[in-house]
C-alpha positions in Angstrom: 87.2 119.5 121.5 87.2 118.2 118.1 87.3 114.4 117.5 90.7 113.3 116.2 92.8 116.0 117.8 94.4 113.8 120.4 95.4 111.0 118.0 96.8 113.5 115.5 98.8 115.3 118.3 100.0 111.9 119.7 101.1 110.9 116.1 102.8 114.1 115.5 104.8 113.7 118.8 105.8 110.1 118.1 106.7 110.9 114.6 108.9 114.1 115.6 110.7 112.3 118.4 111.5 109.2 116.2 112.8 111.5 113.5 114.8 113.5 116.0 116.3 110.4 117.5 116.7 108.2 114.5 116.2 110.3 111.4 119.7 110.4 109.9 120.0 106.5 110.6 116.6 105.9 108.7 117.5 108.1 106.0 120.8 106.3 105.1 119.0 102.9 105.6 121.4 100.8 107.8 122.9 98.0 105.7 123.1 95.5 108.5 120.4 93.0 108.5 118.5 92.4 111.8 119.4 95.8 113.3 116.7 95.9 116.0 117.1 99.6 116.7 116.3 100.4 113.1 113.3 98.1 113.0 112.0 99.7 116.2 112.4 103.1 115.0 110.8 102.2 111.6 107.8 100.7 113.6 107.5 103.9 115.8 107.7 106.0 112.7 104.7 103.9 111.0 102.8 104.3 114.3 103.1 107.9 114.4 102.1 108.4 110.8 99.2 106.1 111.1 97.9 108.0 114.1 98.4 111.5 112.1 96.4 110.0 109.3 93.6 108.5 111.3 93.3 111.5 113.5 93.1 113.9 110.3 90.5 111.7 109.0 88.4 112.0 112.1 88.9 115.8 112.2 87.8 116.5 108.7 84.9 114.0 108.2 81.3 115.3 108.4 79.7 114.8 111.7 76.0 113.8 111.7 
């Protein structure tokens, strides 16, 4: 199995689930300050995108 495939799949799943559950709310940017649900959703989105990016780097870097 190629290195980086697991983090990439995990990131894709988390990002997709977050966008499915809270995508519309994140797109319109809730105007209420301190909305915990929006902050958690934004954090999960960042977590998922970071895993996709880091997993992609692992998959495409040269192995020695």
